[in-house]
C-alpha positions as CSV (number, residue, x, y, z in Angstrom):
1,M,30.5,52.5,-49.5
2,M,32.1,49.1,-49.1
3,F,31.1,48.0,-52.6
4,V,32.3,51.3,-54.2
5,S,35.6,51.0,-52.4
6,W,35.9,47.4,-53.4
7,Y,35.3,48.2,-57.0
8,A,37.7,51.1,-57.0
9,A,40.4,49.0,-55.4
10,R,40.6,46.6,-58.4
11,R,43.0,49.0,-60.2
12,A,44.3,50.9,-57.3
13,P,48.1,50.9,-56.6
14,Q,49.3,49.1,-53.5
15,R,50.0,52.4,-51.6
16,D,46.4,53.5,-52.0
17,L,45.1,50.4,-50.3
18,R,46.2,51.8,-47.0
19,W,43.2,54.0,-47.1
20,P,40.5,51.2,-46.7
21,L,42.8,49.7,-44.0
22,W,42.9,52.8,-41.9
23,S,39.2,53.6,-42.7
24,G,38.3,50.2,-41.3
25,I,40.3,50.7,-38.1
26,V,38.8,54.2,-37.6
27,S,35.3,52.9,-38.2
28,R,35.8,50.3,-35.4
29,L,37.3,52.9,-33.0
30,V,34.5,55.4,-33.7
31,L,31.9,52.9,-32.7
32,F,33.7,51.9,-29.5
33,A,31.3,53.8,-27.2
34,T,28.1,52.7,-29.1
35,P,25.7,50.9,-26.7
36,A,25.2,47.3,-27.6
37,F,21.9,46.7,-29.4
38,L,20.6,44.4,-32.2
39,S,21.0,41.6,-29.6
40,H,21.4,41.2,-25.8
41,D,24.3,38.8,-26.0
42,V,26.8,41.0,-24.2
43,A,24.5,41.1,-21.1
44,R,24.3,37.3,-21.2
45,Y,28.1,36.9,-21.7
46,L,28.8,39.0,-18.6
47,W,26.0,37.3,-16.5
48,D,27.5,33.9,-17.3
49,G,30.9,35.2,-16.3
50,Y,29.5,36.7,-13.1
51,L,28.2,33.3,-12.0
52,V,31.7,31.9,-12.3
53,T,33.1,34.7,-10.2
54,V,30.7,33.8,-7.4
55,G,31.4,30.1,-7.5
56,L,28.4,29.0,-9.5
57,D,28.1,27.0,-12.8
58,P,26.5,28.9,-15.7
59,Y,26.3,25.6,-17.6
60,R,23.8,24.3,-15.1
61,L,22.0,27.4,-13.9
62,T,19.7,29.1,-16.4
63,P,18.9,32.8,-15.9
64,E,15.3,31.8,-15.0
65,S,16.4,29.4,-12.3
66,A,18.9,31.9,-10.8
67,A,16.6,35.0,-10.8
68,A,17.5,35.9,-7.2
69,L,21.0,36.7,-8.3
70,Y,19.7,39.7,-10.3
71,L,19.8,41.7,-7.1
72,T,23.5,42.2,-7.7
73,W,23.8,41.9,-11.5
74,P,21.8,43.2,-14.5
75,A,19.0,40.9,-15.6
76,V,19.1,38.8,-18.7
77,V,16.2,39.5,-20.9
78,D,16.0,36.7,-23.4
79,N,16.9,32.9,-23.7
80,R,16.2,32.7,-20.0
81,Q,15.5,29.0,-20.1
82,I,18.8,28.1,-21.8
83,A,22.1,27.5,-19.8
84,A,25.4,28.8,-21.1
85,V,26.3,27.6,-24.6
86,Y,29.9,28.8,-25.0
87,P,33.0,26.8,-24.4
88,P,35.1,27.4,-21.3
89,G,37.6,29.7,-23.0
90,A,34.8,32.2,-23.8
91,V,33.3,31.8,-20.3
92,A,36.8,32.5,-18.8
93,L,36.9,35.8,-20.8
94,F,33.4,36.6,-19.6
95,A,34.4,36.0,-16.0
96,L,37.6,38.1,-16.4
97,C,35.5,41.1,-17.5
98,A,32.8,40.4,-14.9
99,R,35.3,40.6,-12.0
100,S,35.4,44.4,-12.6
101,G,31.8,44.8,-11.7
102,P,28.6,45.5,-13.7
103,A,29.6,49.1,-14.5
104,L,33.1,48.5,-15.9
105,A,32.6,45.0,-17.3
106,P,30.8,46.0,-20.5
107,W,33.6,48.4,-21.3
108,L,36.3,45.8,-20.8
109,W,34.4,43.4,-23.0
110,R,34.0,46.1,-25.7
111,A,37.7,46.6,-25.6
112,L,38.3,42.9,-26.2
113,A,35.8,42.9,-29.1
114,T,37.4,46.0,-30.6
115,L,40.9,44.6,-30.4
116,S,39.7,41.3,-31.9
117,S,38.0,43.0,-34.8
118,I,41.0,45.2,-35.6
119,G,43.2,42.0,-35.3
120,V,40.9,40.3,-37.9
121,L,41.4,43.2,-40.2
122,L,45.2,43.4,-39.8
123,V,45.7,39.6,-40.2
124,S,43.4,39.6,-43.2
125,D,45.5,42.4,-44.8
126,K,48.7,40.3,-44.4
127,L,47.0,37.2,-45.8
128,L,45.6,39.1,-48.8
129,H,48.9,40.8,-49.5
130,R,50.7,37.4,-49.5
131,S,48.0,36.0,-51.8
132,A,48.3,38.9,-54.3
133,R,44.6,39.7,-53.5
134,R,45.0,42.8,-51.4
135,H,42.5,44.6,-53.7
136,H,39.8,42.6,-51.8
137,L,40.7,44.4,-48.6
138,P,37.8,46.8,-48.6
139,W,35.4,43.8,-48.3
140,V,36.9,43.1,-44.9
141,A,37.8,46.6,-43.8
142,L,34.4,48.2,-44.5
143,S,32.2,45.1,-44.1
144,P,29.0,46.3,-42.4
145,L,28.5,42.8,-40.9
146,L,32.0,42.7,-39.4
147,I,31.9,46.3,-38.0
148,V,28.4,46.1,-36.7
149,E,28.6,42.6,-35.1
150,S,31.9,43.3,-33.3
151,Q,31.4,46.9,-32.3
152,V,27.6,47.3,-31.9
153,G,26.7,43.7,-31.2
154,G,29.9,43.0,-29.2
155,H,29.8,39.3,-30.2
156,V,32.5,36.8,-29.4
157,D,32.7,35.5,-32.9
158,A,35.4,38.0,-33.9
159,M,37.7,36.2,-31.4
160,A,37.0,32.9,-33.0
161,A,37.6,34.4,-36.5
162,L,40.9,35.9,-35.4
163,A,42.0,32.4,-34.1
164,L,41.1,30.8,-37.4
165,L,43.0,33.4,-39.4
166,A,46.0,33.0,-37.1
167,A,45.9,29.2,-37.8
168,L,45.8,29.9,-41.5
169,C,48.9,32.1,-41.2
170,G,50.6,29.2,-39.4
171,W,49.8,26.7,-42.1
172,R,51.0,29.0,-44.8
173,R,54.3,29.3,-43.0
174,Q,54.6,25.6,-42.5
175,R,54.3,26.1,-38.7
176,D,51.7,23.4,-38.1
177,L,52.1,23.3,-34.3
178,L,51.4,27.0,-33.9
179,A,48.4,26.7,-36.3
180,G,47.0,23.9,-34.1
181,L,47.5,25.9,-30.9
182,A,45.7,28.9,-32.5
183,L,42.9,26.6,-33.7
184,G,42.5,25.1,-30.2
185,A,42.2,28.6,-28.7
186,G,39.5,29.3,-31.2
187,A,37.7,26.1,-30.4
188,L,37.7,27.2,-26.7
189,V,35.8,30.3,-27.7
190,K,33.4,28.7,-30.3
191,L,33.4,25.1,-31.3
192,W,33.3,25.4,-35.1
193,P,37.0,26.4,-35.6
194,A,37.9,22.9,-34.8
195,L,36.4,21.8,-38.1
196,A,39.3,23.6,-39.9
197,L,41.5,20.6,-39.0
198,L,39.7,18.5,-41.6
199,P,41.0,20.2,-44.7
200,A,44.3,21.0,-43.1
201,V,44.9,17.3,-42.3
202,V,43.6,16.1,-45.7
203,I,46.0,18.5,-47.5
204,G,49.0,18.4,-45.1
205,G,48.9,14.7,-44.3
206,R,50.5,13.1,-41.2
207,R,52.5,16.2,-40.4
208,S,49.4,18.3,-40.0
209,L,47.6,15.5,-38.2
210,V,50.3,15.1,-35.5
211,R,51.3,18.8,-35.1
212,S,48.2,20.7,-35.8
213,G,45.9,18.1,-34.4
214,G,48.1,17.6,-31.3
215,G,48.4,21.3,-30.6
216,A,44.7,21.9,-30.9
217,A,43.9,18.8,-28.8
218,L,46.3,20.0,-26.1
219,V,44.8,23.4,-25.8
220,V,41.2,22.0,-25.8
221,L,42.1,19.4,-23.2
222,V,43.7,22.0,-20.9
223,G,40.7,24.3,-21.3
224,Y,38.0,21.7,-20.7
225,G,40.1,20.0,-18.0
226,G,40.5,23.3,-16.1
227,A,36.7,23.9,-16.3
228,L,36.0,20.4,-14.9
229,M,38.5,21.0,-12.1
230,L,36.6,24.1,-11.2
231,G,33.4,22.0,-10.9
232,L,31.9,23.3,-14.1
233,Q,30.0,21.1,-16.6
234,P,31.1,22.7,-19.9
235,W,28.6,21.3,-22.3
236,G,25.7,23.6,-21.3
237,G,22.6,24.4,-23.3
238,L,23.7,23.7,-26.8
239,D,21.2,20.9,-27.1
240,S,18.4,23.3,-26.2
241,L,19.6,26.0,-28.6
242,F,20.0,23.9,-31.7
243,G,17.5,21.2,-30.7
244,K,14.6,23.6,-30.2
245,C,15.3,27.0,-31.8
246,Q,15.2,27.9,-35.4
247,F,16.2,31.2,-37.1
248,G,17.8,32.5,-40.3
249,S,18.0,29.2,-42.2
250,P,16.0,29.0,-45.4
251,L,17.1,25.4,-45.9
252,F,15.8,24.3,-42.5
253,A,12.6,26.3,-43.0
254,A,12.0,24.5,-46.3
255,L,12.8,21.0,-44.8
256,A,10.7,21.7,-41.7
257,A,7.7,22.6,-43.8
258,G,7.7,19.2,-45.5
259,L,9.3,16.9,-42.9
260,G,8.6,18.5,-39.5
261,G,11.1,19.7,-36.9
262,T,12.6,16.3,-35.9
263,W,13.2,14.8,-39.3
264,S,14.4,18.1,-40.8
265,R,17.1,18.3,-38.1
266,V,18.1,14.7,-38.9
267,S,18.3,15.5,-42.6
268,L,20.5,18.5,-41.9
269,V,23.0,16.3,-39.9
270,V,23.1,13.9,-42.8
271,L,23.6,16.6,-45.4
272,F,26.3,18.3,-43.2
273,I,28.3,15.1,-42.9
274,A,28.0,14.5,-46.7
275,A,29.1,18.1,-47.4
276,L,32.2,17.7,-45.2
277,A,33.1,14.5,-47.0
278,L,32.8,16.2,-50.4
279,I,34.9,19.1,-49.2
280,A,37.6,16.7,-48.0
281,V,37.6,14.9,-51.3
282,R,37.9,18.2,-53.2
283,A,40.6,19.5,-50.9
284,R,42.6,16.4,-51.5
285,Q,42.3,16.8,-55.3
286,T,43.1,20.5,-55.5
287,R,45.5,20.9,-52.6
288,R,44.1,24.4,-52.0
289,L,43.6,25.3,-48.4
290,E,41.7,28.6,-48.5
291,P,38.7,27.4,-50.5
292,A,38.5,24.3,-48.3
293,L,38.6,26.4,-45.2
294,L,35.8,28.7,-46.4
295,L,33.5,25.8,-47.3
296,T,34.3,24.0,-44.1
297,A,33.5,27.1,-42.1
298,A,30.3,27.7,-44.1
299,A,29.0,24.1,-44.0
300,P,27.8,24.0,-40.3
301,L,25.9,27.3,-41.0
302,V,24.3,26.3,-44.2
303,F,23.0,23.1,-42.5
304,S,22.2,24.7,-39.1
305,P,18.6,25.4,-38.0
306,V,19.9,28.6,-36.2
307,V,21.9,31.2,-38.1
308,Y,22.2,34.6,-36.6
309,P,24.1,37.2,-38.7
310,W,27.1,37.3,-36.4
311,Y,27.7,33.6,-37.1
312,L,29.0,34.7,-40.5
313,T,31.8,36.8,-39.1
314,A,34.7,34.4,-40.0
315,L,33.3,34.0,-43.5
316,V,34.0,37.6,-44.4
317,P,37.8,37.5,-44.4
318,L,37.7,33.9,-45.9
319,T,35.6,35.2,-48.7
320,A,38.1,37.9,-49.5
321,L,40.7,35.2,-49.9
322,W,38.4,33.1,-52.2
323,P,35.6,35.4,-53.4
324,R,32.3,33.7,-54.4
325,A,29.1,35.4,-55.3
326,W,26.8,33.1,-53.4
327,M,28.8,33.8,-50.2
328,V,28.8,37.6,-50.8
329,G,25.1,37.5,-51.3
330,W,24.5,35.5,-48.1
331,I,26.7,37.9,-46.0
332,V,24.8,40.9,-47.4
333,A,21.3,39.4,-47.2
334,L,21.3,37.7,-43.7
335,P,21.4,41.0,-41.6
336,F,17.9,41.7,-43.0
337,S,16.7,39.1,-40.4
338,Y,17.1,41.9,-37.8
339,E,13.6,42.9,-38.7
340,V,12.3,40.8,-35.8
341,I,14.2,42.8,-33.1
342,D,12.0,46.0,-32.8
343,R,8.8,44.2,-32.0
344,F,10.7,41.8,-29.7
345,D,12.2,44.6,-27.7
346,A,9.0,46.6,-27.6
347,A,6.5,43.9,-26.9
348,G,8.4,40.7,-26.2
349,V,7.0,39.0,-29.3
350,W,9.4,36.8,-31.3
351,E,7.8,36.3,-34.7
352,P,10.5,36.4,-37.5
353,A,9.0,37.2,-40.9
354,A,9.5,34.8,-43.8
355,W,10.8,37.4,-46.3
356,P,14.4,37.5,-44.9
357,L,14.6,33.8,-45.5
358,L,13.4,34.2,-49.1
359,L,15.9,37.0,-49.6
360,V,18.8,34.7,-48.4
361,A,17.6,31.9,-50.6
362,L,17.4,34.3,-53.6
363,A,20.9,35.5,-52.8
364,W,22.1,31.9,-52.8
365,L,20.4,31.2,-56.2
366,I,21.6,34.4,-57.9
367,G,25.1,34.1,-56.5
368,G,25.3,30.4,-57.3
369,A,24.2,31.2,-60.9
370,I,27.0,33.8,-61.2
371,D,29.6,31.5,-59.8
372,L,28.5,28.7,-62.2
373,H,28.6,31.0,-65.2
374,R,32.2,32.1,-64.2
375,W,33.3,28.5,-63.7
376,L,31.9,27.4,-67.1
377,R,33.5,30.4,-68.8
378,A,36.9,29.7,-67.2
379,R,36.7,26.0,-68.1
380,A,35.9,26.9,-71.7
381,Q,38.9,29.1,-71.9
């Protein structure tokens, strides 16, 4: 349905593009009461928030080490050996919902996720309209990944995506300080939005460095400073998650097969730094912010050993602003990695199959070939 609507929108008048917009909003509202499945992240979010409400530190206490607390809060069923991994802004939102108790907290969190997802759609509509690319709106409005991950999965990534899009709006309006404040808020929910400062500063120069960088730094310092004042240690279990786990990354799987786990991770870090340098150089040459933002947001996921489908949430609206076939293929193919969930929920066995990784790699190759062909044709013309 998304692809049919996207194709039809190419020649549709502007007034008809309100239909995918309203369809996207209705789709999100219809799924408001759907129980969270495909992951158990919402239960973990609220458990971390519950620890904060009772004066404990989720960055130091793993679910396994604090099992006695399950007498008053629903148990966490996976990643029980990993402490909280989200920045203090996200944990503050978890705690805000958890204060209402285990019965009401999931509904409050679902309301926040729904509002964030609708916000992503509305801001994307404005950005696309100003870019004369509103015919790409169905890609955002009816995206299965966006709708499922925000409404069914209830993931926090929609909030980070909304902050990044708000920052892009600020940069387009030459309001660098507001863009930095929005970016800092996004970095307090998930760390990766902070990377958007790289292309913004490269293109905007000293003005963006001072205003956007200063605004983002102020928000981040306040957030982390407040967490430290409360006695929290807001660095948590990220080292355990990305240092030991692997999922959804064909590049890491290929490197690990030849180099082993340790050296493959070192290689990914080197490749990631090199990719950021190339993106910065290209952004300085072209002075185009949207492509640089998309590539900057995609780089840590391409070179990460762990890539769950909801990590790609922000890439959907950015791809609408700068469509590329390899990115579309990746967004469509990665949700096939959900094949592991049934057996895990039924028997507790986590054994991801190899075919989703092959499918993602194939999507990259086919999409990359299409993009290369289009680039060569455009250059010839």
